PyMOL commands that place a pseudoatom at each C-alpha (Angstrom):
pseudoatom trace, name=CA, resn=MET, resi=1, chain=A, elem=C, hetatm=0, pos=[-7.301, -16.411, -9.937]
pseudoatom trace, name=CA, resn=PHE, resi=2, chain=A, elem=C, hetatm=0, pos=[-7.553, -12.671, -10.567]
pseudoatom trace, name=CA, resn=LEU, resi=3, chain=A, elem=C, hetatm=0, pos=[-9.439, -10.606, -7.992]
pseudoatom trace, name=CA, resn=TYR, resi=4, chain=A, elem=C, hetatm=0, pos=[-10.665, -7.752, -10.168]
pseudoatom trace, name=CA, resn=GLU, resi=5, chain=A, elem=C, hetatm=0, pos=[-12.324, -5.493, -7.616]
pseudoatom trace, name=CA, resn=LEU, resi=6, chain=A, elem=C, hetatm=0, pos=[-13.520, -5.676, -4.032]
pseudoatom trace, name=CA, resn=GLY, resi=7, chain=A, elem=C, hetatm=0, pos=[-15.369, -2.993, -2.149]
pseudoatom trace, name=CA, resn=VAL, resi=8, chain=A, elem=C, hetatm=0, pos=[-16.997, -2.703, 1.242]
pseudoatom trace, name=CA, resn=ALA, resi=9, chain=A, elem=C, hetatm=0, pos=[-19.237, 0.308, 1.906]
pseudoatom trace, name=CA, resn=GLU, resi=10, chain=A, elem=C, hetatm=0, pos=[-17.775, 2.788, 4.383]
pseudoatom trace, name=CA, resn=PRO, resi=11, chain=A, elem=C, hetatm=0, pos=[-20.229, 2.098, 7.250]
pseudoatom trace, name=CA, resn=TYR, resi=12, chain=A, elem=C, hetatm=0, pos=[-19.370, -1.623, 7.144]
pseudoatom trace, name=CA, resn=ARG, resi=13, chain=A, elem=C, hetatm=0, pos=[-15.580, -1.400, 7.014]
pseudoatom trace, name=CA, resn=ARG, resi=14, chain=A, elem=C, hetatm=0, pos=[-13.294, -2.665, 9.786]
pseudoatom trace, name=CA, resn=ARG, resi=15, chain=A, elem=C, hetatm=0, pos=[-15.682, -5.520, 10.603]
pseudoatom trace, name=CA, resn=GLY, resi=16, chain=A, elem=C, hetatm=0, pos=[-13.813, -8.286, 8.782]
pseudoatom trace, name=CA, resn=ILE, resi=17, chain=A, elem=C, hetatm=0, pos=[-16.219, -8.352, 5.840]
pseudoatom trace, name=CA, resn=GLY, resi=18, chain=A, elem=C, hetatm=0, pos=[-13.549, -7.733, 3.201]
pseudoatom trace, name=CA, resn=ARG, resi=19, chain=A, elem=C, hetatm=0, pos=[-11.240, -10.310, 4.758]
pseudoatom trace, name=CA, resn=ALA, resi=20, chain=A, elem=C, hetatm=0, pos=[-14.062, -12.883, 4.844]
pseudoatom trace, name=CA, resn=LEU, resi=21, chain=A, elem=C, hetatm=0, pos=[-14.867, -12.238, 1.186]
pseudoatom trace, name=CA, resn=ILE, resi=22, chain=A, elem=C, hetatm=0, pos=[-11.205, -12.629, 0.223]
pseudoatom trace, name=CA, resn=TRP, resi=23, chain=A, elem=C, hetatm=0, pos=[-10.923, -15.864, 2.216]
pseudoatom trace, name=CA, resn=ARG, resi=24, chain=A, elem=C, hetatm=0, pos=[-14.068, -17.247, 0.568]
pseudoatom trace, name=CA, resn=LEU, resi=25, chain=A, elem=C, hetatm=0, pos=[-12.819, -16.305, -2.887]
pseudoatom trace, name=CA, resn=GLY, resi=26, chain=A, elem=C, hetatm=0, pos=[-9.509, -18.011, -2.093]
pseudoatom trace, name=CA, resn=ALA, resi=27, chain=A, elem=C, hetatm=0, pos=[-11.345, -21.140, -0.964]
pseudoatom trace, name=CA, resn=LEU, resi=28, chain=A, elem=C, hetatm=0, pos=[-13.350, -21.142, -4.184]
pseudoatom trace, name=CA, resn=GLY, resi=29, chain=A, elem=C, hetatm=0, pos=[-10.150, -20.755, -6.189]
pseudoatom trace, name=CA, resn=ARG, resi=30, chain=A, elem=C, hetatm=0, pos=[-8.586, -23.752, -4.438]
pseudoatom trace, name=CA, resn=GLU, resi=31, chain=A, elem=C, hetatm=0, pos=[-11.744, -25.802, -5.086]
pseudoatom trace, name=CA, resn=LEU, resi=32, chain=A, elem=C, hetatm=0, pos=[-11.478, -24.913, -8.775]
pseudoatom trace, name=CA, resn=GLY, resi=33, chain=A, elem=C, hetatm=0, pos=[-7.803, -25.861, -8.934]
pseudoatom trace, name=CA, resn=CYS, resi=34, chain=A, elem=C, hetatm=0, pos=[-6.306, -22.366, -9.120]
pseudoatom trace, name=CA, resn=TYR, resi=35, chain=A, elem=C, hetatm=0, pos=[-2.659, -22.166, -8.043]
pseudoatom trace, name=CA, resn=GLY, resi=36, chain=A, elem=C, hetatm=0, pos=[-2.928, -18.697, -6.504]
pseudoatom trace, name=CA, resn=MET, resi=37, chain=A, elem=C, hetatm=0, pos=[-4.738, -15.388, -6.493]
pseudoatom trace, name=CA, resn=TRP, resi=38, chain=A, elem=C, hetatm=0, pos=[-3.580, -11.881, -7.354]
pseudoatom trace, name=CA, resn=VAL, resi=39, chain=A, elem=C, hetatm=0, pos=[-4.933, -8.348, -7.454]
pseudoatom trace, name=CA, resn=LEU, resi=40, chain=A, elem=C, hetatm=0, pos=[-3.544, -5.041, -8.708]
pseudoatom trace, name=CA, resn=VAL, resi=41, chain=A, elem=C, hetatm=0, pos=[-3.677, -2.238, -6.131]
pseudoatom trace, name=CA, resn=ASP, resi=42, chain=A, elem=C, hetatm=0, pos=[-2.673, 1.413, -6.361]
pseudoatom trace, name=CA, resn=THR, resi=43, chain=A, elem=C, hetatm=0, pos=[0.318, 1.886, -4.076]
pseudoatom trace, name=CA, resn=GLY, resi=44, chain=A, elem=C, hetatm=0, pos=[-1.477, 4.731, -2.281]
pseudoatom trace, name=CA, resn=ASN, resi=45, chain=A, elem=C, hetatm=0, pos=[-4.623, 2.718, -1.553]
pseudoatom trace, name=CA, resn=ASP, resi=46, chain=A, elem=C, hetatm=0, pos=[-3.798, 2.006, 2.083]
pseudoatom trace, name=CA, resn=VAL, resi=47, chain=A, elem=C, hetatm=0, pos=[-7.306, 0.758, 2.918]
pseudoatom trace, name=CA, resn=ALA, resi=48, chain=A, elem=C, hetatm=0, pos=[-7.220, -1.912, 0.205]
pseudoatom trace, name=CA, resn=LEU, resi=49, chain=A, elem=C, hetatm=0, pos=[-3.633, -2.892, 0.992]
pseudoatom trace, name=CA, resn=ALA, resi=50, chain=A, elem=C, hetatm=0, pos=[-4.515, -3.309, 4.678]
pseudoatom trace, name=CA, resn=ALA, resi=51, chain=A, elem=C, hetatm=0, pos=[-7.509, -5.495, 3.811]
pseudoatom trace, name=CA, resn=TYR, resi=52, chain=A, elem=C, hetatm=0, pos=[-5.504, -7.717, 1.478]
pseudoatom trace, name=CA, resn=ARG, resi=53, chain=A, elem=C, hetatm=0, pos=[-2.638, -8.039, 3.949]
pseudoatom trace, name=CA, resn=SER, resi=54, chain=A, elem=C, hetatm=0, pos=[-5.022, -8.882, 6.805]
pseudoatom trace, name=CA, resn=ALA, resi=55, chain=A, elem=C, hetatm=0, pos=[-6.356, -11.722, 4.646]
pseudoatom trace, name=CA, resn=GLY, resi=56, chain=A, elem=C, hetatm=0, pos=[-2.852, -13.145, 4.236]
pseudoatom trace, name=CA, resn=GLY, resi=57, chain=A, elem=C, hetatm=0, pos=[-1.840, -11.476, 0.982]
pseudoatom trace, name=CA, resn=LYS, resi=58, chain=A, elem=C, hetatm=0, pos=[1.698, -10.274, 0.470]
pseudoatom trace, name=CA, resn=ASP, resi=59, chain=A, elem=C, hetatm=0, pos=[2.868, -7.291, -1.534]
pseudoatom trace, name=CA, resn=GLU, resi=60, chain=A, elem=C, hetatm=0, pos=[5.188, -8.614, -4.221]
pseudoatom trace, name=CA, resn=GLY, resi=61, chain=A, elem=C, hetatm=0, pos=[6.090, -5.133, -5.429]
pseudoatom trace, name=CA, resn=SER, resi=62, chain=A, elem=C, hetatm=0, pos=[6.985, -6.687, -8.757]
pseudoatom trace, name=CA, resn=CYS, resi=63, chain=A, elem=C, hetatm=0, pos=[4.441, -5.352, -11.193]
pseudoatom trace, name=CA, resn=SER, resi=64, chain=A, elem=C, hetatm=0, pos=[4.417, -2.578, -13.734]
pseudoatom trace, name=CA, resn=VAL, resi=65, chain=A, elem=C, hetatm=0, pos=[1.139, -1.296, -15.081]
pseudoatom trace, name=CA, resn=VAL, resi=66, chain=A, elem=C, hetatm=0, pos=[1.190, -0.231, -18.704]
pseudoatom trace, name=CA, resn=THR, resi=67, chain=A, elem=C, hetatm=0, pos=[-1.646, 2.065, -19.820]
pseudoatom trace, name=CA, resn=TRP, resi=68, chain=A, elem=C, hetatm=0, pos=[-2.833, 3.866, -22.908]
pseudoatom trace, name=CA, resn=ASP, resi=69, chain=A, elem=C, hetatm=0, pos=[-4.837, 7.108, -22.830]
pseudoatom trace, name=CA, resn=PHE, resi=70, chain=A, elem=C, hetatm=0, pos=[-7.110, 7.849, -25.776]
for i in range(1, 70): cmd.bond("trace and resi %d" % i, "trace and resi %d" % (i + 1))
show_as sticks, trace
zoom trace
């Protein structure tokens, strides 16, 4: 399962909302037969990385992003 984007408004951060959403999405993925979940994160996005890690995610550090500018 690909987690495309997750956001929690600033006043509601650090309350476990993001972690709960990630856990629920993971549960839904398991129910649907997905073998795992992944998300791309900018290496400097410490807030997102902390949220994903607190929900049990691990940084694989094994991805290259290829882009095209037009």
